[in-house]
C-alpha positions as CSV (number, residue, x, y, z in Angstrom):
1,X,104.5,95.6,99.0
2,X,103.6,96.2,95.3
3,X,103.9,99.3,93.3
4,X,104.5,99.5,89.5
5,X,103.5,96.1,88.1
6,X,103.1,97.0,84.4
7,X,103.8,99.8,82.1
8,X,103.1,100.6,78.5
9,X,103.2,103.1,75.7
10,X,99.8,103.5,74.0
11,X,98.5,105.6,71.0
12,X,95.4,107.8,71.3
13,X,93.8,108.2,67.9
14,X,90.1,108.0,68.8
15,X,89.3,105.9,65.7
16,X,91.0,103.0,67.6
17,X,87.8,102.7,69.8
18,X,85.7,100.1,68.0
19,X,82.4,101.8,69.0
20,X,83.6,105.0,67.2
21,X,84.9,103.4,64.0
22,X,84.4,99.7,63.1
23,X,87.4,99.7,60.8
24,X,89.6,102.0,62.8
25,X,92.3,102.3,60.1
26,X,95.0,100.9,62.4
27,X,94.1,97.2,63.0
28,X,97.6,96.3,64.4
29,X,97.4,99.1,67.0
30,X,93.9,98.2,68.0
31,X,94.8,94.5,68.5
32,X,97.9,95.6,70.5
33,X,95.8,97.8,72.7
34,X,93.6,94.9,73.4
35,X,96.7,92.9,74.4
36,X,98.0,95.5,76.8
37,X,94.5,95.7,78.4
38,X,94.8,91.9,79.0
39,X,98.3,92.3,80.4
40,X,97.3,95.1,82.7
41,X,94.4,93.0,84.0
42,X,96.6,90.0,84.4
43,X,99.0,92.0,86.5
44,X,96.1,92.7,88.9
45,X,96.2,96.5,88.3
46,X,94.4,98.5,91.0
47,X,95.3,102.0,89.9
48,X,96.3,103.4,86.5
49,X,98.7,106.4,86.4
50,X,98.3,107.9,82.9
51,X,100.4,110.7,81.4
52,X,98.7,112.4,78.4
53,X,99.8,115.4,76.2
54,X,96.3,116.6,75.7
55,X,94.8,117.5,79.1
56,X,95.2,120.7,81.1
57,X,98.6,122.3,80.5
58,X,100.4,124.7,82.7
59,X,103.5,126.2,81.2
60,X,106.6,125.3,83.2
61,X,104.8,122.7,85.4
62,X,103.6,119.1,85.5
63,X,99.9,119.0,86.2
64,X,98.0,116.5,88.3
65,X,94.2,116.5,88.4
66,X,93.2,117.1,92.0
67,X,89.6,116.1,91.4
68,X,87.2,113.3,92.3
69,X,86.4,112.1,88.7
70,X,87.2,112.6,85.1
71,X,84.4,112.7,82.4
72,X,84.6,112.9,78.7
73,X,83.0,112.4,75.3
74,X,84.4,111.5,71.9
75,X,82.7,111.7,68.5
76,X,83.4,110.2,65.1
77,X,80.7,110.9,62.6
78,X,77.4,110.0,64.2
79,X,79.0,107.7,66.7
80,X,79.7,108.8,70.3
81,X,81.2,107.3,73.4
82,X,81.1,108.7,77.0
83,X,83.4,107.9,79.8
84,X,83.4,108.7,83.6
85,X,86.1,107.4,85.8
86,X,87.2,107.9,89.4
87,X,90.4,109.8,90.1
88,X,92.5,108.4,93.0
89,X,93.3,111.1,95.5
90,X,95.7,109.3,97.8
91,X,98.1,108.3,95.0
92,X,97.7,111.7,93.3
93,X,98.7,113.4,96.5
94,X,101.6,111.0,97.2
95,X,103.1,111.5,93.7
96,X,102.7,115.3,94.1
97,X,104.6,115.2,97.5
98,X,107.3,112.9,96.0
99,X,107.8,115.3,93.1
100,X,107.9,118.4,95.2
101,X,110.4,116.8,97.4
102,X,112.6,116.6,94.3
103,X,111.9,120.4,93.7
104,X,110.0,119.7,90.6
105,X,107.4,122.2,89.5
106,X,103.9,120.7,90.1
107,X,100.5,122.3,89.6
108,X,97.5,120.5,91.0
109,X,94.6,121.5,88.9
110,X,90.9,121.4,89.6
111,X,87.7,122.0,87.6
112,X,84.0,122.3,88.1
113,X,83.1,122.0,91.7
114,X,85.2,123.9,94.2
115,X,85.4,121.0,96.6
116,X,87.6,118.2,95.5
117,X,84.9,115.6,96.3
118,X,82.5,117.4,94.0
119,X,84.9,118.3,91.2
120,X,85.7,116.6,87.9
121,X,88.1,117.3,85.0
122,X,87.3,116.9,81.3
123,X,88.9,113.8,79.8
124,X,90.8,114.1,76.6
125,X,91.4,111.6,73.8
126,X,94.9,111.0,75.1
127,X,93.3,109.6,78.3
128,X,90.1,108.1,77.0
129,X,91.6,105.9,74.2
130,X,94.1,103.9,76.4
131,X,91.6,103.7,79.2
132,X,89.0,102.3,76.9
133,X,91.2,99.2,76.5
134,X,92.3,99.1,80.1
135,X,89.2,98.4,82.0
136,X,87.0,101.3,81.1
137,X,85.6,100.1,77.7
138,X,81.9,100.8,78.3
139,X,79.9,103.6,76.8
140,X,78.6,105.4,79.8
141,X,75.7,107.2,78.2
142,X,74.6,110.3,80.1
143,X,77.9,110.4,82.2
144,X,80.3,112.1,79.8
145,X,80.4,115.7,81.2
146,X,81.8,117.1,84.3
147,X,78.3,117.9,85.6
148,X,77.0,114.4,84.9
149,X,75.7,112.3,87.7
150,X,78.2,109.9,89.2
151,X,77.7,106.4,87.7
152,X,76.1,103.8,89.9
153,X,79.2,101.6,89.5
154,X,82.8,101.8,88.2
155,X,84.0,99.1,85.9
156,X,87.7,99.9,85.9
157,X,90.5,101.0,88.2
158,X,90.8,104.6,89.4
159,X,93.3,106.8,87.7
160,X,95.9,109.4,88.3
161,X,95.9,112.0,85.5
162,X,99.1,113.8,84.6
163,X,100.0,116.3,81.8
164,X,103.6,117.5,81.3
165,X,104.8,120.9,80.1
166,X,107.1,120.7,77.1
167,X,109.0,123.7,78.3
168,X,110.5,121.8,81.2
169,X,114.0,120.4,81.0
170,X,113.8,116.8,79.8
171,X,115.7,115.6,82.9
172,X,112.8,116.9,85.1
173,X,110.4,114.6,83.4
174,X,112.7,111.6,84.1
175,X,112.9,112.7,87.7
176,X,109.1,113.0,87.8
177,X,108.8,109.4,86.6
178,X,111.1,108.3,89.5
179,X,108.8,110.1,91.9
180,X,105.9,108.2,90.4
181,X,107.7,104.9,91.1
182,X,108.7,105.8,94.6
183,X,105.2,107.0,95.5
184,X,103.7,103.9,93.9
185,X,105.9,101.6,96.0
186,X,104.9,103.3,99.2
187,X,101.2,103.1,98.2
188,X,101.4,99.4,98.2
189,X,98.7,98.7,95.6
190,X,99.4,97.2,92.1
191,X,99.8,100.1,89.7
192,X,100.1,100.4,85.9
193,X,101.9,103.4,84.3
194,X,100.6,104.5,80.9
195,X,102.5,106.8,78.6
196,X,99.9,108.0,76.1
197,X,101.9,108.8,73.0
198,X,101.5,109.4,69.3
199,X,104.7,109.9,67.4
200,X,105.5,111.8,64.2
201,X,102.6,113.7,62.8
202,X,104.6,114.8,59.8
203,X,104.5,111.8,57.5
204,X,103.3,112.1,53.9
205,X,99.9,113.8,53.7
206,X,100.2,115.5,57.1
207,X,98.2,118.6,57.7
208,X,101.3,120.0,59.4
209,X,103.4,119.5,56.3
210,X,105.5,116.4,55.6
211,X,109.1,116.2,56.9
212,X,111.8,113.6,56.2
213,X,112.5,113.8,60.0
214,X,109.3,112.0,60.7
215,X,110.5,108.6,59.5
216,X,113.9,109.2,61.1
217,X,112.5,110.2,64.5
218,X,110.0,107.4,64.5
219,X,112.7,104.8,63.7
220,X,114.8,106.1,66.6
221,X,111.8,105.9,68.9
222,X,110.9,102.3,67.8
223,X,114.4,101.1,68.4
224,X,114.7,102.7,71.8
225,X,111.4,101.3,73.0
226,X,112.2,97.9,71.5
227,X,115.4,97.9,73.6
228,X,113.3,98.8,76.7
229,X,115.3,102.1,76.9
230,X,112.9,105.1,76.7
231,X,115.6,107.2,78.4
232,X,117.5,107.2,75.1
233,X,114.8,109.6,73.7
234,X,116.4,112.3,75.8
235,X,119.0,112.5,73.0
236,X,116.6,113.5,70.3
237,X,117.4,116.8,68.6
238,X,114.9,119.6,69.5
239,X,114.8,120.6,65.8
240,X,114.0,117.0,64.7
241,X,111.4,116.7,67.4
242,X,109.7,119.9,66.1
243,X,110.0,118.9,62.5
244,X,108.6,115.4,63.1
245,X,105.8,116.9,65.2
246,X,105.8,114.2,67.9
247,X,103.7,114.3,71.0
248,X,105.1,111.3,72.9
249,X,108.5,112.4,74.0
250,X,107.6,114.0,77.3
251,X,105.4,111.1,78.6
252,X,108.0,108.5,77.4
253,X,110.6,110.3,79.5
254,X,108.4,109.9,82.5
255,X,108.3,106.2,81.7
256,X,112.1,106.2,81.6
257,X,112.1,107.6,85.2
258,X,109.7,104.9,86.3
259,X,112.0,102.3,84.8
260,X,115.0,103.8,86.5
261,X,113.4,102.8,89.8
262,X,111.6,99.6,88.6
263,X,113.8,97.9,86.0
264,X,111.5,96.5,83.2
265,X,111.8,94.7,80.0
266,X,109.4,94.5,77.1
267,X,109.0,95.1,73.4
268,X,107.1,97.1,70.8
269,X,104.0,95.1,70.0
270,X,103.3,97.1,66.8
271,X,104.2,100.2,64.9
272,X,102.3,101.6,61.9
273,X,101.8,104.9,60.2
274,X,98.1,105.5,60.2
275,X,97.2,107.0,56.8
276,X,94.0,108.6,58.0
277,X,96.1,110.9,60.3
278,X,99.6,110.6,58.7
279,X,100.7,109.8,62.2
280,X,103.1,107.1,63.5
281,X,101.4,105.1,66.2
282,X,102.9,102.3,68.3
283,X,102.1,100.1,71.3
284,X,104.8,98.9,73.7
285,X,104.5,96.8,76.8
286,X,106.8,96.4,79.8
287,X,106.9,94.0,82.8
288,X,109.2,94.3,85.8
289,X,112.3,92.2,85.6
290,X,112.2,89.2,88.0
291,X,113.1,90.4,91.4
292,X,112.3,94.1,90.8
293,X,108.5,93.9,91.2
294,X,107.8,95.7,94.4
């Protein structure tokens, strides 16, 4: 019996993909993403559960993509990459059932074809960037839209695609992470959980306006994740969260729920403020503590 075998926090600036930007502006983050890709592969990952802040949002609910595939395209200047990945229906449904059993508000969302087997959801950068480094790093030319033909082969694991609503109580997101862990344990495959997160967008030069809370909030986040304690982020002041303009809190609280069920230990592999975006980005990696791996 397996379940969650690896977890990570990953940034999602699309310049991190080498095919889009040779320099990338965040060399530490790119190297750390390559490292978590290796660790996920070494863990024998068979399914990736990824929580992103940038996919389909339903106010007051946690969405799961009830589709057969995800397809997306990212551009940087004249460069473009396309991605097309399978979405795992059995684990998506199992997580949905486990969450609803906890009376959590769940919305299963579809797109394109009316039959699940023929439907696909657009992939966002919060999904595509981490997945590029976790087994899906191939430019799938001609397959980057929801009406593209299905690729002849898939190079990486299927995914479960999740997007939280920020209007939910923070405790609900932790409870959802616990549901993910329980459903994963029952599934029996080897599963990686990815919290796709960028942090303060309000550092100097930000288009949102700079705030002194950006550095303070990021420092709090780095320390909590360095201590393998994402649950500590539930303490963050709503005002400071808004002032710092973070987008990682909600996915990280899901990770906290996963870790409540599967105790894990790890560290922050890197943190840097990327000047091109004025955004704090970090990569953190977690492995089950000996004896807790399902």
